[in-house]
Each structure stands twice: as C-alpha cells, then as structure tokens.
Backbone as a printed PyTorch tensor [residue, N CA C, xyz], in Angstrom:
tensor([[[ 49.4630, -13.7730,  51.6300],
         [ 48.5850, -13.0610,  52.1620],
         [ 48.4410, -11.8150,  50.9240]],

        [[ 49.5130, -11.5430,  50.3540],
         [ 49.3440, -10.3100,  49.5250],
         [ 49.0460, -11.2370,  48.0930]],

        [[ 48.1170, -10.0580,  47.4570],
         [ 48.0580, -10.6720,  45.8730],
         [ 48.9130, -10.0770,  45.0170]],

        [[ 48.7380, -10.0890,  43.9770],
         [ 49.8450,  -9.6030,  42.8400],
         [ 50.0450,  -7.9010,  43.0540]],

        [[ 49.0660,  -7.3180,  43.3320],
         [ 49.1480,  -5.7460,  43.4150],
         [ 49.7110,  -5.3810,  44.8640]],

        [[ 50.1510,  -6.6060,  45.5530],
         [ 50.6960,  -5.9590,  47.0150],
         [ 49.5880,  -5.5630,  47.7710]],

        [[ 48.4260,  -6.0240,  47.5730],
         [ 47.0630,  -5.7090,  48.6850],
         [ 46.7370,  -7.0150,  49.2320]],

        [[ 46.7270,  -7.0370,  50.7620],
         [ 46.5580,  -7.8500,  51.5040],
         [ 44.9170,  -8.4900,  51.3850]],

        [[ 44.8270,  -9.7320,  51.0170],
         [ 43.6700, -10.6050,  50.6220],
         [ 43.0740, -10.7620,  52.2390]],

        [[ 42.1690, -10.3840,  52.4430],
         [ 41.3210, -10.4420,  53.7400],
         [ 40.7790, -11.6310,  54.0000]],

        [[ 40.5560, -12.4850,  52.8190],
         [ 40.0150, -13.6740,  53.4470],
         [ 41.2600, -14.6460,  53.8830]],

        [[ 42.5780, -14.4370,  52.9330],
         [ 43.6730, -15.4550,  53.4270],
         [ 44.1000, -15.0900,  54.6130]],

        [[ 43.9680, -13.5400,  55.0120],
         [ 44.4900, -13.2440,  56.3290],
         [ 43.8000, -13.6640,  57.6450]],

        [[ 42.2900, -13.5900,  57.2240],
         [ 41.4360, -14.2040,  58.2570],
         [ 41.8570, -15.4530,  58.4570]],

        [[ 42.0520, -16.6650,  57.3470],
         [ 42.1480, -18.0530,  57.6490],
         [ 43.5030, -18.3190,  58.4540]],

        [[ 44.7480, -17.4540,  57.9600],
         [ 45.6520, -17.8970,  58.6180],
         [ 45.7300, -17.2090,  60.1380]],

        [[ 45.1500, -16.1140,  60.2950],
         [ 45.2230, -15.9010,  61.8130],
         [ 44.2210, -16.6120,  62.8230]],

        [[ 43.2490, -17.7470,  61.9470],
         [ 42.4410, -18.4770,  62.6990],
         [ 43.1050, -19.7850,  63.2580]],

        [[ 44.0550, -20.0670,  61.8830],
         [ 44.6860, -21.4490,  61.8880],
         [ 45.8740, -21.3090,  62.5280]],

        [[ 46.4020, -20.2680,  63.0320],
         [ 47.9290, -20.2930,  63.5360],
         [ 47.6000, -20.8220,  64.9900]],

        [[ 46.7600, -20.0510,  65.8680],
         [ 46.4910, -20.6380,  67.2460],
         [ 46.2760, -21.9200,  67.6960]],

        [[ 45.5980, -22.5600,  66.6660],
         [ 45.5250, -24.0530,  66.8750],
         [ 46.3970, -24.7740,  66.3330]],

        [[ 47.2550, -24.3950,  65.3110],
         [ 48.3850, -24.9220,  64.8990],
         [ 49.4930, -24.8980,  66.0750]],

        [[ 49.3190, -23.7740,  66.4820],
         [ 50.4850, -23.5850,  67.9310],
         [ 50.3200, -24.3900,  68.9300]],

        [[ 48.9060, -24.4340,  69.3820],
         [ 48.4260, -25.2980,  70.3310],
         [ 48.4880, -26.7160,  70.1940]],

        [[ 48.3090, -27.1710,  68.9980],
         [ 48.5690, -28.7020,  68.8360],
         [ 50.0550, -29.4490,  68.4920]],

        [[ 50.8760, -28.1110,  68.2520],
         [ 52.1230, -28.7700,  67.5190],
         [ 53.3870, -28.1770,  68.8390]],

        [[ 52.9380, -27.3570,  69.6800],
         [ 54.1270, -27.1100,  70.7370],
         [ 53.7260, -27.5400,  71.9490]],

        [[ 54.4310, -28.2610,  72.8600],
         [ 54.0640, -28.8130,  74.2030],
         [ 53.8700, -27.6530,  75.1330]],

        [[ 54.9540, -26.5760,  75.2300],
         [ 54.8590, -25.7360,  75.6060],
         [ 53.8740, -24.6910,  75.6480]],

        [[ 53.2060, -24.6600,  74.6830],
         [ 51.9160, -23.7620,  74.4040],
         [ 50.6450, -24.4990,  74.9430]],

        [[ 50.8600, -25.7390,  74.6520],
         [ 49.6410, -26.5220,  75.1540],
         [ 49.3160, -26.6920,  76.5200]],

        [[ 50.9070, -26.9800,  77.2300],
         [ 50.5540, -26.8390,  78.5870],
         [ 50.1510, -25.7250,  79.4770]],

        [[ 51.0800, -24.8580,  78.8330],
         [ 50.6220, -23.0600,  79.3120],
         [ 49.1590, -22.9000,  79.1880]],

        [[ 48.4040, -23.0680,  77.8780],
         [ 47.2610, -22.7270,  77.5390],
         [ 46.2320, -23.6190,  78.1780]],

        [[ 46.6780, -25.1820,  78.7020],
         [ 45.7220, -25.7470,  79.5390],
         [ 45.7870, -25.2770,  81.1370]],

        [[ 47.0670, -24.7700,  81.5040],
         [ 47.2400, -24.3800,  82.8170],
         [ 46.3120, -23.3930,  82.8580]],

        [[ 46.3280, -22.0960,  82.1750],
         [ 45.6010, -20.8850,  82.3180],
         [ 44.2630, -21.2290,  82.2920]],

        [[ 43.8830, -21.9250,  81.4960],
         [ 42.3430, -22.5020,  81.0620],
         [ 41.7820, -23.0950,  82.8220]],

        [[ 42.4540, -23.9780,  83.1980],
         [ 42.2110, -24.3110,  84.4160],
         [ 42.2320, -23.5640,  85.4830]],

        [[ 43.4450, -22.6520,  85.4820],
         [ 43.3900, -21.2170,  86.2300],
         [ 42.2070, -20.4870,  86.1320]],

        [[ 41.6000, -20.1760,  84.9270],
         [ 40.6930, -19.2680,  84.8380],
         [ 39.3240, -19.6590,  85.3930]],

        [[ 39.2250, -21.0190,  84.9760],
         [ 38.1740, -21.6550,  85.8440],
         [ 37.7780, -21.6580,  86.9080]],

        [[ 39.0440, -21.8840,  87.9210],
         [ 38.9980, -21.2730,  89.1620],
         [ 38.5520, -20.2500,  89.7920]],

        [[ 39.0940, -19.1250,  88.6230],
         [ 38.6220, -17.8120,  88.9860],
         [ 37.1950, -17.4540,  89.1550]],

        [[ 36.2690, -18.1200,  87.9190],
         [ 35.1110, -18.0830,  87.5170],
         [ 34.3690, -19.0360,  88.9100]],

        [[ 34.8300, -19.8930,  89.2850],
         [ 34.2400, -20.7550,  90.3270],
         [ 34.1800, -19.7480,  91.5560]],

        [[ 35.5570, -19.2280,  92.1190],
         [ 35.4000, -18.1280,  93.2430],
         [ 34.4760, -17.1040,  92.8720]],

        [[ 34.4160, -16.6840,  91.9210],
         [ 33.5850, -14.9900,  91.5940],
         [ 32.0380, -15.7710,  91.7700]],

        [[ 31.9300, -16.8910,  91.4560],
         [ 30.4580, -17.5000,  91.6430],
         [ 30.1070, -17.8240,  93.0300]],

        [[ 30.8400, -17.7530,  94.0850],
         [ 30.7530, -18.4050,  95.3880],
         [ 30.4200, -16.8390,  96.2670]],

        [[ 31.1500, -16.0060,  95.5620],
         [ 30.9400, -14.5330,  96.4640],
         [ 29.6750, -14.3170,  97.1900]],

        [[ 28.6070, -14.1730,  96.3440],
         [ 27.3180, -14.0100,  96.4550],
         [ 26.7960, -14.6950,  97.2050]],

        [[ 26.6680, -16.1160,  97.0770],
         [ 26.0310, -17.1440,  97.8400],
         [ 26.5110, -17.0860,  99.4540]],

        [[ 28.1990, -16.9430,  99.5820],
         [ 28.6830, -17.1650, 101.1100],
         [ 28.0340, -15.9660, 101.5400]],

        [[ 28.4380, -14.7820, 100.9140],
         [ 28.2940, -13.7120, 101.9100],
         [ 26.8460, -12.9940, 102.0210]],

        [[ 26.0220, -13.3480, 101.4410],
         [ 24.6840, -13.2780, 101.2920],
         [ 24.1040, -14.3590, 102.4050]],

        [[ 24.1690, -15.5060, 102.3450],
         [ 23.7230, -16.2860, 103.1400],
         [ 24.2490, -16.6610, 104.2440]],

        [[ 25.9240, -16.8340, 104.4120],
         [ 26.5780, -17.3170, 105.6700],
         [ 26.8610, -15.9830, 106.6460]],

        [[ 26.9350, -14.8120, 105.7310],
         [ 27.2690, -13.5800, 106.6680],
         [ 26.1890, -12.6880, 106.7860]],

        [[ 25.3120, -12.8580, 105.9570],
         [ 24.0520, -11.8290, 106.0860],
         [ 24.3410, -10.5740, 105.3440]],

        [[ 25.2580, -10.5150, 104.2080],
         [ 25.2110,  -9.2900, 103.4340],
         [ 24.1250,  -9.2610, 102.7770]],

        [[ 23.8360,  -7.8150, 102.2250],
         [ 22.5420,  -7.5820, 101.3730],
         [ 23.3500,  -7.4080,  99.8160]],

        [[ 22.7560,  -7.5660,  98.9080],
         [ 22.6090,  -7.8730,  97.6050],
         [ 23.9620,  -6.9740,  97.2430]],

        [[ 23.4510,  -5.8100,  97.4590],
         [ 24.4110,  -4.5150,  96.8970],
         [ 25.7810,  -4.6560,  97.7150]],

        [[ 25.9140,  -5.0600,  98.7120],
         [ 27.2450,  -4.9640,  99.4640],
         [ 28.0970,  -6.2390,  99.0900]],

        [[ 27.3840,  -7.0890,  98.7660],
         [ 27.8060,  -8.3260,  98.5460],
         [ 29.1080,  -8.2180,  97.0870]],

        [[ 28.8670,  -7.2980,  96.4020],
         [ 29.5750,  -7.1840,  95.4330],
         [ 30.7460,  -6.4000,  95.6020]],

        [[ 30.7610,  -5.9370,  96.9220],
         [ 32.0690,  -5.3050,  97.0460],
         [ 33.1830,  -6.1130,  98.0810]],

        [[ 32.7870,  -7.4650,  97.9250],
         [ 33.6100,  -8.4490,  98.3960],
         [ 34.4970,  -8.7570,  97.2810]],

        [[ 34.4810,  -8.5930,  96.1350],
         [ 35.5030,  -8.7590,  95.1190],
         [ 36.4390,  -7.6630,  95.2410]],

        [[ 36.5940,  -6.7680,  96.1040],
         [ 37.8270,  -5.8770,  96.0910],
         [ 39.1160,  -6.6970,  96.6200]],

        [[ 39.0030,  -7.4770,  97.5410],
         [ 40.1050,  -8.5810,  98.1040],
         [ 41.0100,  -8.7210,  96.5770]],

        [[ 40.0870,  -9.5170,  95.9830],
         [ 40.7290, -10.2620,  94.5840],
         [ 41.3020,  -9.2620,  93.7730]],

        [[ 40.3940,  -8.2030,  93.7060],
         [ 40.8810,  -7.0590,  92.8940],
         [ 42.3070,  -6.3440,  93.3020]],

        [[ 42.3410,  -6.0710,  94.5960],
         [ 43.5760,  -5.5380,  95.1770],
         [ 44.6280,  -6.2610,  94.7440]],

        [[ 44.6120,  -7.8630,  95.1490],
         [ 45.3070,  -8.8440,  94.7740],
         [ 45.9470,  -8.9670,  93.3590]],

        [[ 44.9570,  -8.3630,  92.4300],
         [ 45.1960,  -8.6150,  90.9130],
         [ 45.9680,  -7.5130,  90.6730]],

        [[ 45.6370,  -6.2840,  91.0580],
         [ 46.6980,  -5.0850,  90.9800],
         [ 48.0290,  -5.2350,  91.5440]],

        [[ 48.3670,  -5.8700,  92.7630],
         [ 49.2650,  -6.2680,  93.0420],
         [ 50.1910,  -7.0630,  92.1080]],

        [[ 49.4900,  -8.0550,  92.1030],
         [ 49.9940,  -9.3840,  90.8910],
         [ 50.5230,  -8.6170,  89.5220]],

        [[ 49.5710,  -7.8340,  89.0670],
         [ 50.3880,  -7.2820,  87.7400],
         [ 51.4530,  -6.2570,  87.8360]],

        [[ 51.6640,  -5.4720,  89.0750],
         [ 52.8500,  -4.5820,  89.2710],
         [ 53.8950,  -5.6970,  89.6260]],

        [[ 53.6860,  -6.5520,  90.3620],
         [ 54.9710,  -7.5880,  90.8900],
         [ 55.2940,  -8.2460,  89.4880]],

        [[ 54.4580,  -8.8440,  88.8600],
         [ 54.7520,  -9.1400,  87.5410],
         [ 55.5450,  -8.3650,  86.3660]],

        [[ 55.1700,  -7.1880,  86.3060],
         [ 55.2210,  -6.2540,  85.3450],
         [ 57.1610,  -5.9880,  85.8120]],

        [[ 57.2610,  -5.5150,  87.1860],
         [ 58.7910,  -5.2560,  87.4030],
         [ 59.5780,  -6.4660,  87.5090]],

        [[ 59.2570,  -7.6590,  87.6180],
         [ 60.0670,  -8.7030,  87.3320],
         [ 60.3380,  -9.1320,  85.8610]],

        [[ 59.3090,  -8.9510,  85.1100],
         [ 59.7160,  -9.2040,  83.9690],
         [ 60.5180,  -8.2820,  83.0400]],

        [[ 59.9840,  -7.1520,  83.3750],
         [ 60.7700,  -6.2400,  82.6970],
         [ 62.4390,  -6.0480,  83.2200]],

        [[ 62.5160,  -6.5070,  84.5390],
         [ 64.0610,  -6.6510,  84.8500],
         [ 64.9070,  -7.7100,  84.1250]],

        [[ 63.8720,  -8.8950,  84.1860],
         [ 64.7310, -10.0770,  83.2050],
         [ 64.9450, -10.0410,  81.6950]],

        [[ 63.8650,  -9.0800,  81.3390],
         [ 63.9000,  -9.0880,  79.8730],
         [ 65.1430,  -7.8120,  79.7500]],

        [[ 65.4410,  -7.0410,  80.4030],
         [ 66.5830,  -5.9190,  80.2850],
         [ 67.8120,  -7.0050,  80.7190]],

        [[ 67.4500,  -7.7150,  81.5030],
         [ 68.9850,  -8.4790,  81.7590],
         [ 69.4690,  -9.4060,  80.3320]],

        [[ 68.5450, -10.2670,  80.0900],
         [ 68.7140, -10.9570,  79.1260],
         [ 68.9820, -10.0990,  77.6330]],

        [[ 68.4530,  -9.2750,  77.5920],
         [ 68.7870,  -8.5970,  76.4470],
         [ 70.2300,  -7.9810,  76.1970]],

        [[ 70.4310,  -7.5170,  77.4190],
         [ 71.9970,  -7.0690,  77.4890],
         [ 72.8780,  -8.0470,  77.3780]],

        [[ 72.5440,  -9.2940,  77.4050],
         [ 73.6520, -10.3790,  77.5390],
         [ 73.2620, -11.1380,  76.2450]],

        [[ 72.1620, -10.6100,  75.2580],
         [ 72.0710, -11.2200,  74.0650],
         [ 71.5010, -12.5100,  74.0610]],

        [[ 70.8740, -13.0760,  74.6610],
         [ 70.4970, -14.3680,  75.0700],
         [ 68.9480, -14.1450,  75.4680]],

        [[ 68.0310, -13.3460,  75.0360],
         [ 66.6990, -13.4510,  75.5240],
         [ 65.7870, -14.2850,  74.8050]],

        [[ 65.1780, -14.7850,  75.4960],
         [ 63.7080, -15.6930,  74.8940],
         [ 62.6460, -15.6490,  75.8750]],

        [[ 61.7310, -15.8390,  75.1190],
         [ 60.1080, -15.4630,  75.9690],
         [ 60.0920, -16.5420,  77.2150]],

        [[ 60.8830, -17.6460,  77.3740],
         [ 60.7070, -18.2610,  78.2760],
         [ 61.4210, -17.5850,  79.8330]],

        [[ 62.2890, -16.6160,  79.4350],
         [ 62.8600, -16.0820,  80.7760],
         [ 61.7530, -15.2790,  81.3870]],

        [[ 60.4460, -15.3390,  80.9930],
         [ 59.6050, -14.4130,  81.6140],
         [ 58.7430, -15.5380,  82.5040]],

        [[ 59.0000, -16.8310,  82.4100],
         [ 58.1480, -17.6840,  83.2640],
         [ 58.2280, -17.6550,  84.7840]],

        [[ 59.5510, -17.5960,  85.3690],
         [ 59.4790, -17.5250,  86.8960],
         [ 58.6820, -16.9850,  87.6720]],

        [[ 58.3830, -15.6490,  87.2120],
         [ 57.1430, -15.2250,  88.2500],
         [ 55.6980, -16.0350,  88.1660]],

        [[ 55.6820, -17.1450,  87.1280],
         [ 54.5660, -17.9110,  87.6480],
         [ 54.8800, -18.6820,  88.2460]],

        [[ 55.8350, -19.1560,  88.6900],
         [ 55.8190, -20.0430,  89.8810],
         [ 55.5140, -19.3910,  91.3240]],

        [[ 55.4130, -18.2710,  91.2870],
         [ 55.0070, -17.4230,  92.6080],
         [ 53.7210, -17.5080,  92.7320]],

        [[ 52.9320, -16.9900,  91.4760],
         [ 51.4090, -17.2120,  91.1490],
         [ 51.0760, -18.5730,  91.3100]],

        [[ 51.8390, -19.4680,  91.0730],
         [ 51.4460, -20.9570,  91.2650],
         [ 51.3580, -21.5540,  92.5330]],

        [[ 51.9670, -20.8180,  93.6090],
         [ 51.9890, -20.9830,  94.9160],
         [ 50.9330, -20.2450,  95.9240]],

        [[ 50.8060, -19.0020,  95.3510],
         [ 50.1360, -18.1650,  95.9080],
         [ 48.5430, -18.2580,  95.8580]],

        [[ 48.1680, -18.8220,  94.7060],
         [ 46.6040, -19.0170,  94.4590],
         [ 46.0320, -20.1730,  95.2720]],

        [[ 46.7230, -21.1990,  94.8220],
         [ 46.2950, -22.3430,  95.7030],
         [ 46.0110, -22.2320,  97.0720]],

        [[ 47.3160, -21.3720,  97.6970],
         [ 47.1260, -21.2470,  99.2400],
         [ 45.9130, -20.2680,  99.4280]],

        [[ 45.7760, -19.0990,  99.0300],
         [ 44.8240, -18.3140,  98.7920],
         [ 43.4960, -19.0360,  98.8500]],

        [[ 43.1800, -19.9760,  97.9700],
         [ 42.1330, -20.6650,  97.6120],
         [ 41.7280, -21.2960,  98.9090]],

        [[ 42.7360, -22.3790,  99.4160],
         [ 42.5920, -23.0350, 100.5730],
         [ 42.0440, -22.1870, 101.7790]],

        [[ 42.9230, -21.1330, 101.8740],
         [ 42.5380, -20.0330, 103.1450],
         [ 41.1440, -19.6350, 102.9340]],

        [[ 40.6970, -19.4070, 101.8380],
         [ 39.3670, -18.8570, 101.6260],
         [ 38.2590, -19.8140, 101.8970]],

        [[ 38.5680, -21.0820, 101.3260],
         [ 37.7520, -22.0190, 101.7630],
         [ 37.5170, -22.4430, 102.9290]],

        [[ 38.6840, -22.2050, 103.6970],
         [ 38.9570, -22.8270, 105.1160],
         [ 37.8560, -21.8610, 106.1210]],

        [[ 38.3860, -20.5000, 105.4770],
         [ 37.7520, -19.3540, 106.6810],
         [ 36.1150, -19.6130, 106.6810]],

        [[ 35.7850, -19.6020, 105.2370],
         [ 34.2290, -19.5450, 105.0640],
         [ 33.4820, -20.8690, 105.7690]],

        [[ 34.1530, -21.7210, 105.6180],
         [ 33.5010, -23.3240, 106.0530],
         [ 33.4850, -23.0980, 107.4850]],

        [[ 34.6310, -22.4710, 108.5590],
         [ 34.6580, -22.5740, 109.7730],
         [ 33.9950, -21.1350, 110.2560]],

        [[ 33.0850, -20.5150, 109.4470],
         [ 32.5340, -19.4420, 109.4780],
         [ 33.3620, -18.1490, 110.3840]],

        [[ 34.5430, -18.0280, 110.1610],
         [ 35.4790, -16.9040, 110.6410],
         [ 34.8820, -15.6380, 110.0220]],

        [[ 35.5290, -14.2970, 110.6670],
         [ 34.6770, -13.2440, 110.9300],
         [ 34.6370, -12.9170, 109.0950]],

        [[ 33.7820, -12.0970, 108.8500],
         [ 33.6650, -12.0260, 107.2310],
         [ 35.2090, -11.3660, 106.6330]],

        [[ 35.8200, -10.4540, 107.1040],
         [ 36.8690,  -9.8830, 106.5120],
         [ 38.2090, -10.8170, 106.2800]],

        [[ 38.0920, -11.8390, 106.9660],
         [ 39.1920, -12.9250, 106.8040],
         [ 38.9980, -13.5920, 105.2040]],

        [[ 37.6890, -14.0500, 105.0750],
         [ 37.8140, -14.4980, 103.4560],
         [ 38.1670, -13.6740, 102.5490]],

        [[ 37.8240, -12.3590, 102.8960],
         [ 37.8870, -11.3070, 101.7880],
         [ 39.4460, -10.8310, 101.9490]],

        [[ 40.1680, -11.0080, 102.5750],
         [ 41.8070, -11.0320, 103.0580],
         [ 42.1280, -12.1820, 102.3360]],

        [[ 41.6700, -13.3270, 102.3270],
         [ 42.2150, -14.4210, 101.5690],
         [ 42.2970, -14.1740, 100.2670]],

        [[ 41.2560, -13.6530,  99.5740],
         [ 41.2060, -13.3880,  98.3130],
         [ 42.2980, -12.7470,  97.4810]],

        [[ 42.9410, -11.9100,  98.5340],
         [ 43.9780, -11.0010,  97.9130],
         [ 45.4000, -12.0520,  97.6370]],

        [[ 45.9990, -12.9280,  97.8220],
         [ 46.7340, -14.0140,  97.4610],
         [ 46.0630, -14.5440,  95.9070]],

        [[ 44.7610, -15.2570,  96.4850],
         [ 44.3700, -15.5820,  95.1850],
         [ 44.4260, -14.5700,  93.9010]],

        [[ 43.8590, -13.3470,  93.7400],
         [ 44.0790, -12.6530,  92.8690],
         [ 45.0800, -12.1670,  92.4850]],

        [[ 46.2080, -12.1910,  93.5080],
         [ 47.8950, -11.9740,  92.9900],
         [ 48.3680, -13.1470,  92.0510]],

        [[ 48.0780, -14.1140,  92.5700],
         [ 48.4390, -15.3910,  92.1170],
         [ 47.8280, -15.6010,  90.5470]],

        [[ 46.4630, -15.4890,  90.7220],
         [ 45.9000, -15.6160,  89.4240],
         [ 46.3130, -14.6990,  88.3080]],

        [[ 46.4850, -13.4700,  88.7560],
         [ 46.7670, -12.1770,  87.7920],
         [ 48.0820, -12.8580,  87.0730]],

        [[ 49.1430, -13.4100,  88.0240],
         [ 50.3030, -13.5800,  87.2300],
         [ 50.4630, -14.8680,  86.3110]],

        [[ 49.5770, -15.6410,  87.0610],
         [ 49.5450, -16.8970,  86.2540],
         [ 48.8560, -16.6160,  84.7160]],

        [[ 47.7000, -15.5980,  84.6210],
         [ 46.7300, -15.5120,  83.4980],
         [ 47.4540, -14.4480,  82.6850]],

        [[ 48.5340, -13.5820,  83.1980],
         [ 49.1380, -12.5620,  82.2940],
         [ 49.9850, -12.9470,  81.3170]],

        [[ 51.0660, -13.8860,  82.0820],
         [ 51.9230, -14.4800,  80.9360],
         [ 51.6040, -15.0140,  79.7930]],

        [[ 50.5680, -16.0880,  79.6860],
         [ 50.6080, -16.4680,  78.5860],
         [ 49.6630, -15.5420,  77.6230]],

        [[ 49.1280, -14.7140,  78.1740],
         [ 48.3910, -13.9150,  77.3640],
         [ 49.2840, -12.6300,  76.5220]],

        [[ 50.2770, -12.4470,  77.1120],
         [ 51.5930, -11.3350,  76.6140],
         [ 51.8420, -11.7710,  75.1270]],

        [[ 52.0980, -10.8670,  74.2130],
         [ 52.5660, -11.6220,  72.9010],
         [ 53.8500, -11.5550,  73.3830]],

        [[ 54.4890, -12.6790,  72.3730],
         [ 55.7780, -13.0670,  72.5070],
         [ 56.5020, -12.9970,  70.9500]],

        [[ 57.7180, -12.7340,  70.8890],
         [ 58.2850, -12.8850,  69.4190],
         [ 58.7340, -14.4000,  68.9990]],

        [[ 57.6370, -14.9770,  68.1460],
         [ 57.8260, -16.5040,  67.6950],
         [ 58.7800, -16.3980,  66.7890]],

        [[ 59.5760, -17.6830,  66.3830],
         [ 60.2230, -17.5760,  65.3560],
         [ 59.4960, -17.7890,  64.2880]],

        [[ 60.0280, -18.1960,  63.0330],
         [ 59.3540, -18.5350,  61.7500],
         [ 58.6380, -19.6660,  61.9300]],

        [[ 57.6810, -20.1860,  61.1830],
         [ 56.9530, -19.6790,  60.1510],
         [ 56.0280, -18.5420,  60.6720]],

        [[ 55.8830, -18.1490,  61.8580],
         [ 55.0770, -17.0650,  62.2480],
         [ 55.4860, -15.9040,  61.5950]],

        [[ 56.7460, -15.8700,  62.4110],
         [ 57.5180, -14.4950,  61.9720],
         [ 56.9540, -13.1660,  62.6330]],

        [[ 56.0140, -12.9710,  63.2810],
         [ 55.6880, -11.8090,  64.1310],
         [ 54.8330, -12.2030,  65.4350]],

        [[ 54.7000, -10.9510,  65.9900],
         [ 54.5350, -11.4400,  67.4350],
         [ 53.0280, -12.0580,  67.1660]],

        [[ 52.8670, -12.8300,  68.1770],
         [ 51.5220, -13.7200,  68.3940],
         [ 51.1950, -13.9990,  69.7950]],

        [[ 49.7480, -13.9240,  70.0720],
         [ 49.6000, -14.0530,  71.4860],
         [ 49.2110, -15.9040,  71.5800]],

        [[ 49.4150, -16.2330,  72.6330],
         [ 49.3670, -17.6550,  73.0710],
         [ 48.1560, -17.8810,  72.6770]],

        [[ 47.3700, -19.3170,  72.4710],
         [ 46.2760, -19.4030,  72.2640],
         [ 45.5020, -19.8490,  73.4780]],

        [[ 45.5030, -18.8990,  74.3880],
         [ 44.7660, -19.2610,  75.6920],
         [ 43.2770, -19.2760,  75.4910]],

        [[ 42.7090, -18.5880,  74.5840],
         [ 41.2960, -18.2090,  74.3350],
         [ 40.8990, -19.8590,  74.0540]],

        [[ 41.4170, -20.3100,  73.1370],
         [ 40.9790, -21.4660,  72.4980],
         [ 41.1260, -22.5020,  73.4920]],

        [[ 42.3250, -22.6510,  74.3480],
         [ 42.2460, -23.7230,  75.0980],
         [ 41.3630, -23.6620,  76.4750]],

        [[ 40.9900, -22.4310,  76.6780],
         [ 39.9170, -22.1800,  77.4760],
         [ 38.4540, -23.0360,  77.1440]],

        [[ 38.3140, -22.6090,  75.4930],
         [ 36.8870, -23.1450,  75.0880],
         [ 36.9280, -24.5930,  74.9690]],

        [[ 38.3250, -25.2570,  74.8860],
         [ 38.3530, -26.6130,  75.0080],
         [ 37.9210, -27.4530,  76.0590]],

        [[ 38.3010, -26.5050,  77.1410],
         [ 38.2040, -27.1610,  78.7560],
         [ 36.7650, -27.0270,  79.0070]],

        [[ 36.0030, -25.9720,  78.6560],
         [ 34.6260, -25.8010,  78.8560],
         [ 33.7600, -26.8700,  78.0080]]])
C-alpha cells in the first residue's frame, strides 16, 4: 500500500478496504453468522418502525404529528440497551485483559440477552396491537425491543482487533451483509 517513497497509494488503500470486509464475510463463519444475524435483526427494526404510523394513526386515532412520538419507547429501550451493553462488555474486557486471555468473543454474552428480549418485545407489541389494548401498552412493549436490538446490533459494529493478515482494527462487515439480505 506504500510506494517507494513511503507515501500511501490511495487506489491500493481503497481496493484493500473494499476487499477486506467481503473476504472476512466469506471466509470466517463467525463473521458471516453475526453479519447475517445483524442483517435480519435490522430488517425487523425497519419493519417495526414502518408499522408505527399505520397502527397508531388508523387503530388508535393518533394525529400525524403525535404518531411520531410513538418511537420514544424504542428509543428509551435503545438507550438502556447501550448502557447495559457498555457496562457488561467493559467489565468483561477488564477481567480478561487482567488475566491476559482477552479475545473479542468475550464480548458476545450480552447478545444472548438481546436475543431474548427483542423477540419477546416484538411478540408483546404485536399481540397488544392485534387485541386493541390501550395505546400505551404497545409503546411500552417497544422498550424491550429497542433494548434487545441495540445490544444485538451494537456488538458486530464495534471494531475488534483482528489477527493478521489484517493486522489493524476492523469493523465487522454488517453493512455488506445487510445489503445482501435486501
């Protein structure tokens, strides 16, 4: 990537940065599975967000301006999920770094919590909307959805130290996998 004068060749740097995520996605099963799981989870987030306006305008009689406030439940859940994820992963990183056996996989266990809370919240939201329960209950149901999806989607997008041949910090190719799903 450097020419004979020690200057970085922009074309080679660009090609390497474009090739690397695809190479990792297709050669590493862990990266592939996390990328696909993140892509499917993100599609559920998009589907949920598209239902808010129809559900709360047509079913609950909200106005167009007020229906935008229905995303606050999911937003609160995302803030809580980010705090939860940050505290647990920081604790795990400190613990394993002190032992000298830190690996990026030590930050995966919080994803299990998100993998449980997100579907439970989606089921709760869908059931309460279908049964016509008071409008605040579906909004409260989106709190665990936001909590779970934040934990699920934050982990694969955090940079991890990967071994050679990459040799530097690299983001998981979540964006490429999301495009392949759509």
